[in-house]
N, C-alpha and C positions, 0 to 999 in steps of 0.2 A: 499236434506236429507240426503246423503251418507255422505257429508261432517261433520254434524250435529254429526251423530253416532259415526263418526269417533273422533272427537274431545272429545265426550262423554267417548268413551272408553279409549282413552289414557289419559283425566283427572280423571277419576275413580282411576286408578294407581297412577297419581301424588299424588291424594290427598291421598292414603294411605302411599307414601314417605313423604311427608309433615307432617302427624301426626306424623308418625316414629320418624321425624328427632325433633319436639316438645318434644314429651315425653324424647328423648335422654338428649335433651338440660335443661329439668328441673328437671331429676334424677341427671347429674353431678350439678348442682346449688345446689341441697339440699347436693350432696356428699362432696362440696368444703368447704360447711358450716361446715361439720362435721369431715372435716381433711383427705380427704381420694380421691382417683380419679376415674374416673365412671370406667375403664378398671380394676382396682384392686377391686371395688364392684360386678363388674358382675362377674367376674371371681372368687372371695369367694363365691358368693351365690351359681353360679354354682357346684363348689367343696363342698358347703355344700347340696346339693339337695334341696337347695330351688327352687320351680317352679312357679314362678311369672313371668310375662311377664313385658315388658314395660312400658304399660298402666296401670298396676295394680300399677305397683311400683312408677310411677309418681303423682298417686292418692293416695297413701298411705304418699308419701312425702308432699303433700299439706295438707292432712286431718287428717293426723295420723302422726305428728312427732316424738311421743315418740315408736311408732311401728317400724318406719323409722330407730330410734336410732338403737333399736335393731337389725333389721336388718343389719347395717353396723357394728355393731360388731361383727356378726355372720360372716358376709363377712372377718372381718379382722381376727378373729382364723382362718380362713380357707383357706387363702391367703396364695401362697407359694413365692411372691415375696420379693424381698428386697427393704426396703423403700430408697428414693435418699438420704437421707442426711447420710446413713451409707456407700455409695458407694463414697460420695467427700470422707470420712475422708483416 
């Protein structure tokens, strides 16, 4: 019985990690389709003051692409990073 409790405790935490990784993967794919990177997208949203968690962001990316496009544009406006192609020149 004690072993089962230990595994249940461990796996509840592992499930949270697994879902977060899935959400990040989905957001990354949606960002790449729109020509930006995940890290720039998240940074831009934080600087813009958008308070959506990753679970909600991945749901928006899947179910409402036009809203996600608007979020990407908002993030691009508020990001301070230099695009990679400018550094290469």
